[in-house]
N, C-alpha and C positions, 0 to 999 in steps of 0.2 A: 675674266672680269673686264669691265670697261672703265676707262678713266680719262679725264682730260689731261693733256700734257701740261706740265708746269715748268720747272726750271730745267734748262738744257745746259750741260757743262762741257766745255771744251777743255779738257785737262791735258796740258802740254808740258813736256820736259824742256828745260832750257837747251840752248844750242851747245855745240862743242866748246870745250873750255881751252884756255891758252896753254894748259899743261897736258893736253890730251895725247902728246907724243908717247907717254907711258900711262898705263892704268894707275890712277892715283886715288887715294882715299881723301877726297876733298872735304866732305862733311861741312863744317862751319868755316873752313879755310876759304877766304874771300877771293877766289880766283876770278879773273875776267873771262869773257867770251873770246875765242879766237876769231880772226876775220871770217873763217869758214863757218863758225858758229853763228855769227851775225847774219851771214847769208842764209843759213838754214832757217833762222827765225824770220827773216824777211819773207821767205816763201810762205811760211805759216801766216804771217801778217797779211800778205797779199790775198791769201785764200780766205781769210776772215774779214776782208774788206767789206763784203756784201752781206755779212751776217750781222743782224741787228743786236750787237752786244749791248747789254745794259751796264756791265761792270767788268773790270779786269783786276785780278788779284795775283799777288806773287809773294814769295818769301822776301825777306829784307836783305838777302845776299846779292852781290853785284851781278852774278850770272843770271839770276831770275829777274832782278829789277831791270836790267838792260833788255832782257828778252821781252818783258812786259812793256817797256818803253817803246820798243820797235812795233809791237802789236798795236799800241795806242796811237801810232802815227795816222791810222785811218779812222780814228774815232775822236770825238770832241770831249774827252775826259781823261783824267790821269789814273794810273793804276794805284791800287791800295796794297800796301805790303804789310806782312805780319811775320814776326819772328817765329811764331808757332809753326809756320810752313817751311822752316829750314830743313835741310837734309839731316840725316842721322849724324850725331856728333861722334867723331872717331877718336876723341881724346888725344892721347900722345901719338896717334897715327896721323893726325891732321896734316894734310898736304903731302904726305909721303907716297911714294910709288910702291907698287907691290914688291919690286926689287929691294927698295930701302927697308920696307917692313920685314922682309925675310932676312936681311942682313942684321938689323937691329934687334928684332924680336923673333928669333928662330922658333919654328913649330907653332906659333900662335895663329897663323893663317889657317892651318889645318884644324885647329880647335874651333875657329869661327865657322868653317865650312861644315863641321860636324854638329854645331849647335847654333844655327841661324837665329833662333828665337831668343835665347837668353845670353849669348856670348856678349861680353862687354869689355871694350878696351879701357884701360885705366884712364879716368877722367872723361870718359865718353858715355854713350847711351847704348842700350840694347834695343832691338826692334819692338819689344813690348812697350818700352818707355816712349819710343817714337810714336807708336800708335796712340798712346794715352795723351800725347801732346798734340798730334795732328788732327785726329778725328773730331774732337769737340770743336775746334776752330772751323774745320771744313763743314760740319753740320750747322754751325752758327751762320756761316756764309750762305749755305743753301736755304736756311730758314728765312733769309731776307728776300728771297726771290721766288717764293712759292706761288705768287700771283702769275708767274709765267715769264718767259723771256730767256735770253741766252747770256751766259757769262763765260769768261775764259779764266782759267787758273794756270799760271806759269810756275812750275814747281820743279822738283828734283826726282831722280829715278827712284830712290828709296821711298820718298813721300808718295809718289804716284802709285807704287806697288802696294803700299799700306792702304791707301784709299780704295784701290780696286779690290784688294783681297778682303777688306772689311765689307764692302758692298756684296761681293760674291760669296761670303762666308768661307773663304779659303784660310786654312791654318797659316800662321806666319812662317812656319818652317818651309812652306812651299812658295813663298813670294817670288823667288827667282825663276819660277816657271813662267812668270809674266815678263815679256821682253819690253824694254824701254830704252831704245837707242836715243841719241841726241835728237832733240826736236820731235820726239815721238808724240803722236796725237791720239788721245783717247776721248771717246764721247760717251757721256752718261746722260740719259734722258729720264727725268723724274715725272711720275704721274701721281700728283699729290705728294705724299712722302715716300712713295715706292720707286726706287731707282731701277732702271734697266740699262745695262751696259751694252751699247751698240757697237763700240769699236775699241780695240786694245792694240796699242803698238803700231798704229797707222802712221800716215804722213800727211803733209799738206794737201796731197792729191785726194784725200778722203774727206775733205771739208767741203760742205755745200750749204747754201742758205736753207734753213728749215721751213720751207714753204708749206709744209703739211701740218704745222703745229696746231692749227685751229681744229683739225679733225679729231674726232674721238677714235682712239686706237684700242683694239682688243688685245689684251695681254694675258698670257696663260702661264 
């Protein structure tokens, strides 16, 4: 089938966090970017400099808001942030490292690994609930840009995986098959309301101005 390109999404994970020395369950814990994380996002920002972005979105947590602010440096508008794009809430695990979780809540990590879809920390969310929070907001954002053009969404590893798995029809239990390193770049090209994932888990080196957007593309 043929269709004209509409919204193009650069879906980017935030840069390295200040507590990245250990693997941590940051969730809604409002940790800042590390200096290295800011450098990572600066490279993404420089790569997006010549992309005609119409809008930049992020969650309302510091690590994504700062990432979006850095990307905005080359554009003449401010980012829009939404709480719905926050990372999965880890409840009583918030901000703890894997080591600390194993010490305080023995055996629970294994339970999580065996039940990715529905496991829920006390006071937190499961991935199904994350999907129910994120996808409606993401689709609302996309609906604003169906006339065409490019947008950037600065978000979190779990959120990006949920968006990509939803588009690809992937079961939630398999979302960790999708790699999302710090500052990972994913590209989603819409044709009307039909999305095509062009890139997963790339880097700033995979960003280029979409000079071909006006052409009609054959998709199968």
